[in-house]
VEXDRENPA-533658 format. One record per residue (C-alpha): residue in three letters; x negated, z, y. Coordinates in pm, 1 decimal, always signed. Last residue first. Layout:
[node Ala, [X, Z, Y]]
...
***
This chain:
[node Unk, [+25195.3, +7721.9, +17781.9]]
[node Unk, [+24994.6, +7652.1, +17937.7]]
[node Unk, [+24940.2, +7440.1, +18295.4]]
[node Unk, [+24777.0, +7090.2, +18278.6]]
[node Unk, [+24409.6, +7051.1, +18342.3]]
[node Unk, [+24327.2, +6794.9, +18630.9]]
[node Unk, [+24226.8, +7067.7, +18893.0]]
[node Unk, [+24090.4, +7305.9, +18656.4]]
[node Unk, [+23778.5, +7071.6, +18555.9]]
[node Unk, [+23707.8, +7049.1, +18929.8]]
[node Unk, [+23688.7, +7370.7, +18958.4]]
[node Unk, [+23488.7, +7480.9, +18683.2]]
[node Unk, [+23234.9, +7195.2, +18803.2]]
[node Unk, [+23254.8, +7434.6, +19120.8]]
[node Unk, [+23188.3, +7705.5, +18978.8]]
[node Unk, [+22940.4, +7617.9, +18758.2]]
[node Unk, [+22754.8, +7457.7, +18965.6]]
[node Unk, [+22792.6, +7789.6, +19226.1]]
[node Unk, [+22672.7, +8005.6, +18984.5]]
[node Unk, [+22376.9, +7812.3, +18843.5]]
[node Unk, [+22262.9, +7742.0, +19244.9]]
[node Unk, [+22287.1, +8153.6, +19253.1]]
[node Unk, [+22073.2, +8183.4, +18930.4]]
[node Unk, [+21859.2, +8512.0, +18948.6]]
[node Unk, [+22008.6, +8699.7, +19271.1]]
[node Unk, [+22344.5, +8561.1, +19121.1]]
[node Unk, [+22310.4, +8795.1, +18837.6]]
[node Unk, [+22311.8, +8670.9, +18449.1]]
[node Unk, [+22476.3, +8846.3, +18205.1]]
[node Unk, [+22386.4, +8699.3, +17812.6]]
[node Unk, [+22638.5, +8791.8, +17576.3]]
[node Unk, [+22499.3, +8732.3, +17223.2]]
[node Unk, [+22596.2, +8556.5, +16906.4]]
[node Unk, [+22620.9, +8701.0, +16461.9]]
[node Unk, [+22939.7, +8584.1, +16378.5]]
[node Unk, [+23300.2, +8727.2, +16323.2]]
[node Unk, [+23256.2, +8952.6, +16620.8]]
[node Unk, [+23416.3, +8764.8, +16865.7]]
[node Unk, [+23727.9, +8637.6, +16713.8]]
[node Unk, [+23975.5, +8478.6, +17008.5]]
[node Unk, [+23659.0, +8556.6, +17253.1]]
[node Unk, [+23504.9, +8293.6, +17125.1]]
[node Unk, [+23127.5, +8332.3, +17063.2]]
[node Unk, [+22769.0, +8334.7, +17213.8]]
[node Unk, [+22934.5, +8414.3, +17595.8]]
[node Unk, [+22769.2, +8401.6, +17841.1]]
[node Unk, [+22834.3, +8582.5, +18175.8]]
[node Unk, [+22754.9, +8502.9, +18533.9]]
[node Unk, [+22786.7, +8721.1, +18804.8]]
[node Unk, [+22849.0, +8770.7, +19121.1]]
[node Unk, [+23106.1, +8552.9, +19268.6]]
[node Unk, [+23288.1, +8605.3, +18893.9]]
[node Unk, [+23196.7, +8363.9, +18629.1]]
[node Unk, [+23317.8, +8425.1, +18196.0]]
[node Unk, [+23139.1, +8139.1, +17961.4]]
[node Unk, [+23190.8, +7976.4, +17702.9]]
[node Unk, [+23019.2, +7647.5, +17684.2]]
[node Unk, [+23216.1, +7311.1, +17534.3]]
[node Unk, [+23484.7, +7117.8, +17781.8]]
[node Unk, [+23355.1, +6804.8, +17813.1]]
[node Unk, [+23586.7, +6592.3, +17533.7]]
[node Unk, [+23857.2, +6595.1, +17803.1]]
[node Unk, [+24178.8, +6761.2, +17746.5]]
[node Unk, [+24173.6, +7050.2, +17928.4]]
[node Unk, [+24473.9, +7333.6, +17862.3]]
[node Unk, [+24564.9, +7557.6, +18160.8]]
[node Unk, [+24592.9, +7962.5, +18166.2]]
[node Unk, [+24689.3, +8203.4, +18449.7]]
[node Unk, [+24638.8, +8557.8, +18494.1]]
[node Unk, [+24768.9, +8752.5, +18784.5]]
[node Unk, [+25086.7, +8775.7, +18627.6]]
[node Unk, [+25014.4, +8969.8, +18396.6]]
[node Unk, [+25339.9, +9042.1, +18232.7]]
[node Unk, [+25519.1, +8722.8, +18196.7]]
[node Unk, [+25144.8, +8559.0, +18140.6]]
[node Unk, [+25193.0, +8782.2, +17748.1]]
[node Unk, [+25520.0, +8703.3, +17711.6]]
[node Unk, [+25449.9, +8329.3, +17704.7]]
[node Unk, [+25112.5, +8303.5, +17538.2]]
[node Unk, [+25282.0, +8488.8, +17247.3]]
[node Unk, [+25512.1, +8274.0, +17280.9]]
[node Unk, [+25336.6, +7974.6, +17221.4]]
[node Unk, [+25061.9, +8145.4, +16963.1]]
[node Unk, [+25325.1, +8193.5, +16680.8]]
[node Unk, [+25366.1, +7905.8, +16499.3]]
[node Unk, [+25062.4, +7767.9, +16567.0]]
[node Unk, [+24824.1, +8030.7, +16507.6]]
[node Unk, [+24639.2, +7908.7, +16218.8]]
[node Unk, [+24625.4, +7664.9, +16437.1]]
[node Unk, [+24426.5, +7828.0, +16704.7]]
[node Unk, [+24538.3, +7737.1, +17057.1]]
[node Unk, [+24299.3, +7354.8, +17246.2]]
[node Unk, [+24126.4, +7276.5, +17540.6]]
[node Unk, [+24059.1, +7609.3, +17742.3]]
[node Unk, [+24048.1, +7735.0, +18116.4]]
[node Unk, [+24178.2, +8102.9, +18174.2]]
[node Unk, [+24198.5, +8119.1, +18528.2]]
[node Unk, [+24198.5, +8524.6, +18651.8]]
[node Unk, [+24255.6, +8688.3, +18952.0]]
[node Unk, [+24224.8, +8994.3, +19166.6]]
[node Unk, [+24033.9, +9146.2, +18883.5]]
[node Unk, [+24020.5, +9562.7, +18816.6]]
[node Unk, [+24201.9, +9576.8, +18447.9]]
[node Unk, [+24071.6, +9317.2, +18256.1]]
[node Unk, [+24030.6, +9456.1, +17941.9]]
[node Unk, [+24380.4, +9278.3, +17840.6]]
[node Unk, [+24162.8, +8974.6, +17830.5]]
[node Unk, [+24037.6, +9082.1, +17541.4]]
[node Unk, [+24424.8, +9110.9, +17367.5]]
[node Unk, [+24504.1, +8805.1, +17471.0]]
[node Unk, [+24202.9, +8587.2, +17284.8]]
[node Unk, [+24242.0, +8791.8, +16982.2]]
[node Unk, [+24624.2, +8601.4, +17016.8]]
[node Unk, [+24387.0, +8270.7, +17014.1]]
[node Unk, [+24197.5, +8029.5, +17179.8]]
[node Unk, [+23989.4, +7743.7, +17170.8]]
[node Unk, [+23768.4, +7574.0, +17466.1]]
[node Unk, [+23697.3, +7911.9, +17633.1]]
[node Unk, [+23615.8, +7867.1, +18026.6]]
[node Unk, [+23697.4, +8216.1, +18191.7]]
[node Unk, [+23694.8, +8198.9, +18591.2]]
[node Unk, [+23748.5, +8517.2, +18795.0]]
[node Unk, [+23850.9, +8668.3, +19126.6]]
[node Unk, [+23829.4, +8977.5, +19210.9]]
[node Unk, [+23635.6, +9263.0, +18998.6]]
[node Unk, [+23429.9, +9333.4, +18670.4]]
[node Unk, [+23379.3, +9650.3, +18566.3]]
[node Unk, [+23687.9, +9687.4, +18248.2]]
[node Unk, [+23522.2, +9314.9, +18110.0]]
[node Unk, [+23156.0, +9441.0, +18069.4]]
[node Unk, [+23271.2, +9783.2, +17820.9]]
[node Unk, [+23510.2, +9541.2, +17693.1]]
[node Unk, [+23296.0, +9301.2, +17521.6]]
[node Unk, [+23067.0, +9598.0, +17342.2]]
[node Unk, [+23422.8, +9732.2, +17280.8]]
[node Unk, [+23549.5, +9423.8, +17105.4]]
[node Unk, [+23211.5, +9357.6, +16967.7]]
[node Unk, [+23241.8, +9719.7, +16736.7]]
[node Unk, [+23575.2, +9621.3, +16631.7]]
[node Unk, [+23496.8, +9267.5, +16537.0]]
[node Unk, [+23183.7, +9424.7, +16297.6]]
[node Unk, [+23113.3, +9136.1, +16060.6]]
[node Unk, [+22865.4, +8983.3, +16238.2]]
[node Unk, [+22692.4, +9169.0, +16474.1]]
[node Unk, [+22708.2, +9115.6, +16866.3]]
[node Unk, [+22419.3, +9122.6, +17024.5]]
[node Unk, [+22383.2, +9234.0, +17385.7]]
[node Unk, [+22186.5, +9076.1, +17676.8]]
[node Unk, [+22086.5, +9177.9, +18037.8]]
[node Unk, [+21935.0, +8888.0, +18245.0]]
[node Unk, [+21696.9, +9048.3, +18482.1]]
[node Unk, [+21743.8, +9296.6, +18752.0]]
[node Unk, [+21648.1, +9252.0, +19087.6]]
[node Unk, [+21462.6, +9581.7, +19240.6]]
[node Unk, [+21183.7, +9308.1, +19337.6]]
[node Unk, [+21351.8, +9101.1, +19597.4]]
[node Unk, [+21577.5, +9374.5, +19742.9]]
[node Unk, [+21251.5, +9568.8, +19848.6]]
[node Unk, [+21137.3, +9230.7, +19984.3]]
[node Unk, [+21442.8, +9244.7, +20169.1]]
[node Unk, [+21418.1, +9597.2, +20279.6]]
[node Unk, [+21061.7, +9513.5, +20463.4]]
[node Unk, [+21184.8, +9195.7, +20614.6]]
[node Unk, [+21484.7, +9378.7, +20749.8]]
[node Unk, [+21200.8, +9657.3, +20938.5]]
[node Unk, [+20959.4, +9370.9, +20995.2]]
[node Unk, [+21227.8, +9245.1, +21216.8]]
[node Unk, [+21385.5, +9563.4, +21389.5]]
[node Unk, [+20985.8, +9660.5, +21436.3]]
[node Unk, [+20962.3, +9269.0, +21637.4]]
[node Unk, [+21309.1, +9302.4, +21801.6]]
[node Unk, [+21243.3, +9644.1, +21925.8]]
[node Unk, [+20844.5, +9517.0, +22056.7]]
[node Unk, [+21049.8, +9271.0, +22253.4]]
[node Unk, [+21259.4, +9496.8, +22380.0]]
[node Unk, [+20954.2, +9704.1, +22531.2]]
[node Unk, [+20831.9, +9367.8, +22719.6]]
[node Unk, [+21176.1, +9328.3, +22878.0]]
[node Unk, [+21203.3, +9694.3, +22952.1]]
[node Unk, [+20883.3, +9650.5, +23175.7]]
[node Unk, [+20928.3, +9667.9, +23496.4]]
[node Unk, [+21252.1, +9896.8, +23432.4]]
[node Unk, [+21099.0, +10152.9, +23261.2]]
[node Unk, [+20881.1, +10191.8, +23565.7]]
[node Unk, [+20527.9, +10418.4, +23426.8]]
[node Unk, [+20369.8, +10119.7, +23283.5]]
[node Unk, [+20362.0, +10126.0, +22916.5]]
[node Unk, [+20201.5, +10309.7, +22583.9]]
[node Unk, [+20245.8, +10184.2, +22229.7]]
[node Unk, [+20182.1, +10528.0, +22061.7]]
[node Unk, [+19971.8, +10559.1, +21739.8]]
[node Unk, [+20202.6, +10491.0, +21429.3]]
[node Unk, [+20159.3, +10078.6, +21406.6]]
[node Unk, [+20443.3, +9951.5, +21208.4]]
[node Unk, [+20709.8, +10114.0, +20959.7]]
[node Unk, [+20806.0, +10375.9, +21199.6]]
[node Unk, [+20803.1, +10340.1, +21556.9]]
[node Unk, [+20655.4, +10503.8, +21856.1]]
[node Unk, [+20741.3, +10423.5, +22226.4]]
[node Unk, [+20581.1, +10495.9, +22521.5]]
[node Unk, [+20680.4, +10572.4, +22923.7]]
[node Unk, [+20397.7, +10734.9, +23115.5]]
[node Unk, [+20473.8, +11073.0, +23278.3]]
[node Unk, [+20151.3, +11132.9, +23250.8]]
[node Unk, [+20196.0, +11413.3, +22927.9]]
[node Unk, [+20367.1, +11126.0, +22789.3]]
[node Unk, [+20705.2, +10972.5, +22775.2]]
[node Unk, [+20947.6, +10895.3, +22449.7]]
[node Unk, [+21153.8, +10598.0, +22353.2]]
[node Unk, [+21169.1, +10641.2, +21954.4]]
[node Unk, [+21217.8, +10400.4, +21721.0]]
[node Unk, [+21277.2, +10490.3, +21333.5]]
[node Unk, [+21237.0, +10476.0, +20977.7]]
[node Unk, [+21230.2, +10734.1, +20768.7]]
[node Unk, [+21616.3, +10702.7, +20650.5]]
[node Unk, [+21846.8, +10967.5, +20535.3]]
[node Unk, [+22103.2, +10876.7, +20840.5]]
[node Unk, [+22037.6, +10502.9, +20845.1]]
[node Unk, [+21787.8, +10366.8, +21071.3]]
[node Unk, [+21695.4, +10611.9, +21357.0]]
[node Unk, [+21650.7, +10486.4, +21714.1]]
[node Unk, [+21588.8, +10804.1, +21912.4]]
[node Unk, [+21555.7, +10885.4, +22252.7]]
[node Unk, [+21358.2, +11205.6, +22275.4]]
[node Unk, [+21365.9, +11523.9, +22486.4]]
[node Unk, [+21247.3, +11675.8, +22791.2]]
[node Unk, [+20838.6, +11684.4, +22800.7]]
[node Unk, [+20711.1, +11933.6, +22536.3]]
[node Unk, [+20464.5, +11619.0, +22423.7]]
[node Unk, [+20601.3, +11565.6, +22109.4]]
[node Unk, [+20920.4, +11493.5, +22278.1]]
[node Unk, [+21191.7, +11779.4, +22154.7]]
[node Unk, [+21513.9, +11570.0, +21949.3]]
[node Unk, [+21804.0, +11307.9, +22057.8]]
[node Unk, [+21968.7, +11098.0, +21808.3]]
[node Unk, [+22085.2, +10669.6, +21807.7]]
[node Unk, [+22208.9, +10581.0, +21517.7]]
[node Unk, [+22144.9, +10301.9, +21271.7]]
[node Unk, [+22304.1, +10027.1, +20967.8]]
[node Unk, [+22703.5, +10114.7, +21074.9]]
[node Unk, [+22603.9, +9873.4, +21394.2]]
[node Unk, [+22498.8, +9585.4, +21161.5]]
[node Unk, [+22164.9, +9433.8, +21158.2]]
[node Unk, [+22135.5, +9107.8, +21192.1]]
[node Unk, [+21895.4, +8964.8, +21425.1]]
[node Unk, [+22130.5, +8939.7, +21688.1]]
[node Unk, [+22236.3, +9251.4, +21572.2]]
[node Unk, [+21864.3, +9430.9, +21708.4]]
[node Unk, [+21938.2, +9273.6, +21994.2]]
[node Unk, [+22246.0, +9443.2, +22089.9]]
[node Unk, [+22181.5, +9725.6, +22022.9]]
[node Unk, [+21883.7, +9769.5, +22169.6]]
[node Unk, [+22065.1, +9625.3, +22545.5]]
[node Unk, [+22312.1, +9935.4, +22444.0]]
[node Unk, [+22112.2, +10183.2, +22485.8]]
[node Unk, [+21938.9, +9992.4, +22802.7]]
[node Unk, [+22305.5, +10038.1, +22941.9]]
[node Unk, [+22323.6, +10390.4, +22848.0]]
[node Unk, [+22012.4, +10496.9, +22981.4]]
[node Unk, [+21715.7, +10594.3, +22785.3]]
[node Unk, [+21637.7, +10968.4, +22833.5]]
[node Unk, [+21380.4, +11068.6, +23069.4]]
[node Unk, [+21602.6, +11046.6, +23371.2]]
[node Unk, [+21841.2, +11331.2, +23270.4]]
[node Unk, [+21579.0, +11567.8, +23165.4]]
[node Unk, [+21496.9, +11598.3, +23551.8]]
[node Unk, [+21126.0, +11448.0, +23648.3]]
***
């Protein structure tokens, strides 16, 4: 038999790719390679999960000329099929589907076991500079669209917001400005928004604005103290990943958006 006849036809490769994509793979997760056969007969068509992965599905031919499959993870032995590839191709596709589904479930379990718990940082009273730097280390890594809820704001709030250097947009929902900055805060806010077009402030007049938090698509950051004077009192910063509290993040987003619609633009 020639080498050409023993390799998996292009049409069958396409069917394998469609099968895997149907169960949730994407094409950049796998690649085709060729290698010497375990039985020294021609070459093997080999589907590999990831370029650096040990997981594979081999389409091989044994020493009797029988077309077989070998795959990892799963049974480690060869799975024999009839000598006619076309007659049993749909059966082999079912084996590929089972293998692909099992592999995806394996990685799902692996990912679940690697989900990190909440990250908690202590902010010590009387160290506002240290508190600012600690918060800045978190803010500088945030990306995408942000929602910030903080009932009271001041010039210190603007200082913290300067650290959001990678965000597409920021919506800052508040209730009132710092009374001690009543004469200067409106101008400071006007000048700030003039230079930060991606940050918008709104005042919510309801009485149900209490908790302080920063919300992204993937993370919730709970603040034990307001941004304007963080570090004046002992408090905590708690970061919660979406994998831990997906429903909570969605509910909080909806609540924020409802209040945002009823809030008035500042300044």
